[in-house]
N, C-alpha and C positions, 0 to 999 in steps of 0.2 A: 503493499499500498504505500502511497504517495500521495503529498500536498502541495499545493501551489498557493501563492498568497496574491491575490488581485490588489494592486497599489495604483491609485489614481490622483493625480496632484495637478491641478490648474490646467485639467483636461488633457492630460498626458498620461499614458499608462507606462508602467516599469516592466521592461522585456528583459531578458538575458539571452546573449548566444551561448548554446549549450557547447560544453566542452567535452561531453561524454555521449555514448549512445545511451539509450537510442536517440534518435533525432539531432546528431553531434552536427554543429554547425548553422542551426536552424534559431531561430528567435523563437523564445517561449515566456509563459509565465514563470516568474523564477519559484523554486521549491526542490524538493526532494523527497527521500524516505522518511516514513515515520518509524521511529525506534521503539522497541519494546517498553512499553511503558508509558510512552509520551501521549497525550492528549492530542487532537488533530490541531489544536492552537498552538501548542507548544513546539509541536515540529515545523509548524511554519514559521514561528518566529525564530526558532534556532537556525532554519535552513535560509531564511532570508538573510540573517546577520552573517552565516558562513558564505553564502554567494555573493553578497553586495554591499556587506557593511552597515546595512540600514539595520534601524532598530523599530521593530514595528509591533501593532496591539492586532492580533489575527481576531476577527469576528466568527460569524456564522458562515458554515458551508453555502456556496451558491450553486455550484456546477461539479457534476460526477461523472466520469467517463472511464471507460478502459482503453488502454494503450496496449495492443496486441501486435507485435512484428515477428515476422516468419522471415526464415532463411531462403536461399533459392530453392531448397528440397521442400519448402512450405512446414518445416519444422518449426515450432516456436521459440523465438529468440529470448522475448521479452514478454511479460505480461503484467502489466501494473494497473491497479484501479487508483483512478487518480481523482482526490476532491480537493476542488480549487476553494478557498476561503477569500472573504471581504477582508481587508485589512486597513488600519490607520496607520501612518507614518508617525513615528515618535521623535526620532533624531537619527544621529548618526551621518556618516559620509560615503558618498555612493563610490565604489569602486568595485571590481569585478575581481573576485577571487575564488579558490575551490572549483566548483564545477563550472563557471562561467568565463567564457573567454572575452565577453564584453558585457556591460551592464548599462542602459540609456532608458531616459525617458523619451516618448513617442507620441506624437499628436496623431489622430485617426488617419490624416492624410499619410504621414509617414509610414505607419503600420501596412497601409495598403502596397508599398513598393518593397517591403523586406519578404526574405524569404521565413515566414512564419508558419509555424506548425500547423497542420489541419485542425486540430483540436483547439489551439488557441483563436484561429479565423472564427471557428463555428461559435466559440464561447462570446468572442467580441462582436459579433452578429447578434448573437442573441441577447446581449445587454445594449445592443445599438450603438456600440462604441465606432463600429466602421459598418459601412454597408454590404 
């Protein structure tokens, strides 16, 4: 199981460029694995701090999906259940680290031109951040 945190500030959304599989090199909602004993909120807060240097307060889940990736022989390589939570920015300084090649704030117009993961685009359309 994994979590992501949705951070929107001044009509801009925080995305990270993934440094690991699955979806290495694509822009996505920041987040990562839930450790044994962590709540969803604790996991989101830890993962965002590790990936971006930002301190957040995670709120309720708003989007859940499966990420299943197969190899050329159709065997499953990855299967994650991902739960995205809304979050408030508390502090910190944005800098990519850990699993992120880059981390930036993007407007809806900028998101349209990025290599964004399919699940991220679906969610951003659902909340009407992009068309």
